[in-house]
C-alpha positions as CSV (number, residue, x, y, z in Angstrom):
1,M,-140.0,-34.9,44.4
2,K,-137.5,-33.2,46.6
3,R,-139.2,-29.8,45.9
4,L,-142.5,-31.2,46.9
5,V,-141.2,-32.5,50.2
6,I,-139.6,-29.2,51.0
7,A,-142.7,-27.3,50.1
8,A,-144.8,-29.7,52.3
9,C,-142.4,-29.2,55.2
10,L,-142.5,-25.5,54.9
11,L,-146.3,-25.6,54.8
12,V,-146.4,-27.7,57.9
13,L,-144.0,-25.4,59.6
14,L,-146.0,-22.3,58.8
15,L,-149.2,-23.9,60.0
16,G,-147.5,-24.9,63.2
17,L,-146.2,-21.4,63.8
18,S,-149.6,-20.0,63.1
19,A,-151.2,-22.3,65.7
20,V,-148.5,-21.3,68.2
21,H,-149.2,-17.6,67.5
22,V,-153.0,-18.0,68.0
23,Y,-152.4,-20.0,71.2
24,C,-150.0,-17.4,72.7
25,L,-152.2,-14.5,71.7
26,H,-155.2,-16.2,73.2
27,C,-153.4,-16.8,76.4
28,L,-152.2,-13.2,76.6
29,T,-155.6,-11.7,75.9
30,E,-157.4,-14.1,78.3
31,E,-154.9,-13.1,81.1
32,L,-155.5,-9.4,80.4
33,T,-159.3,-9.8,80.2
34,A,-159.3,-11.6,83.5
35,A,-157.2,-8.8,85.1
36,L,-159.5,-6.1,83.7
37,E,-162.6,-7.8,84.9
38,Q,-161.0,-8.1,88.4
39,A,-160.2,-4.3,88.2
40,Q,-163.8,-3.7,87.3
41,G,-164.9,-5.6,90.4
42,E,-162.5,-3.6,92.6
43,A,-163.8,-0.3,91.1
44,E,-167.4,-1.3,91.8
45,A,-166.4,-2.1,95.4
46,G,-164.9,1.4,95.7
47,H,-161.3,0.3,95.6
48,W,-160.2,2.7,92.8
49,E,-156.5,2.6,93.7
50,V,-156.5,-1.2,93.6
51,A,-158.3,-1.2,90.3
52,A,-155.8,1.3,88.9
53,A,-152.9,-0.9,90.0
54,I,-154.4,-4.0,88.4
55,T,-155.1,-2.1,85.2
56,Q,-151.5,-0.7,85.1
57,R,-150.1,-4.2,85.6
58,A,-152.2,-5.4,82.7
59,K,-151.0,-2.5,80.5
60,N,-147.4,-3.3,81.5
61,R,-148.0,-6.9,80.5
62,W,-149.3,-5.8,77.1
63,M,-146.2,-3.6,76.7
64,E,-143.8,-6.4,77.6
65,N,-145.1,-8.2,74.5
66,E,-145.0,-5.2,72.2
67,G,-142.2,-6.5,70.0
68,Y,-144.0,-9.8,69.4
69,L,-147.3,-8.0,68.9
70,H,-145.9,-5.5,66.4
71,A,-144.4,-8.4,64.4
72,T,-147.7,-10.3,64.2
73,L,-150.6,-7.9,64.4
74,H,-151.9,-4.8,62.7
75,H,-150.4,-1.7,64.2
76,R,-153.8,0.0,64.4
77,D,-155.1,-2.8,66.6
78,I,-152.1,-2.4,69.0
79,D,-152.5,1.4,69.0
80,A,-156.2,1.0,69.8
81,V,-155.5,-1.2,72.8
82,L,-152.9,1.3,74.1
83,S,-155.3,4.1,73.6
84,Y,-158.1,2.2,75.5
85,F,-155.6,1.4,78.3
86,G,-154.8,5.1,78.6
87,E,-158.5,6.1,78.6
88,T,-159.3,3.4,81.2
89,L,-156.4,4.5,83.5
90,A,-157.4,8.1,83.2
91,Y,-160.8,7.3,84.6
92,L,-159.2,5.3,87.4
93,Q,-156.6,7.8,88.3
94,G,-158.7,10.9,88.1
95,Q,-159.9,12.8,91.1
96,E,-163.5,12.7,90.0
97,R,-164.8,9.1,90.2
98,Q,-167.0,8.3,87.2
99,P,-168.1,4.6,87.5
100,A,-170.2,4.6,84.4
101,E,-167.6,6.1,82.2
102,Y,-164.9,3.8,83.6
103,A,-167.1,0.8,83.0
104,A,-167.7,1.8,79.4
105,A,-164.0,2.4,78.8
106,N,-163.1,-0.9,80.4
107,A,-165.7,-2.7,78.3
108,R,-164.2,-1.1,75.1
109,L,-160.8,-2.3,76.1
110,I,-161.9,-5.8,76.8
111,T,-163.9,-5.9,73.5
112,Q,-160.8,-4.7,71.6
113,L,-158.8,-7.5,73.1
114,E,-161.4,-10.1,72.2
115,L,-161.6,-8.7,68.6
116,I,-157.9,-9.0,68.2
117,T,-158.0,-12.7,69.2
118,E,-161.0,-13.4,67.1
119,G,-159.4,-11.8,64.1
120,E,-156.4,-14.1,64.3
121,M,-158.4,-17.3,64.7
122,P,-158.4,-19.6,61.6
123,T,-162.1,-19.4,60.8
124,W,-163.9,-19.4,57.5
125,K,-164.8,-15.7,58.0
126,N,-161.1,-14.8,58.5
127,L,-159.8,-17.0,55.7
128,L,-162.2,-15.7,53.0
């Protein structure tokens, strides 16, 4: 009986930690997505430097959580986000303004963030 209680407690603990992880990851990606959408609006208004600053802050926020992210996510997903941040910042910081290319790079970055969160959600698709 004692083993069953311990196993049940461990299962509840793991489920709780998983729920906390999904919540924290969702909050982080929502925050970054909102910042990237704000940067998109600034770029569309012609404020490229402001858009670059917002995007750089979003990248820094991602990097602040790198230890947690490396412990909980696939490394290829983390590397893809960093690569997309680099691509997006390159369009923003370049001398030649290319709104369409920037918008596409920003959309790829936002999509990657959404896919990471979706991949961690406890859905039937992810469990099977």
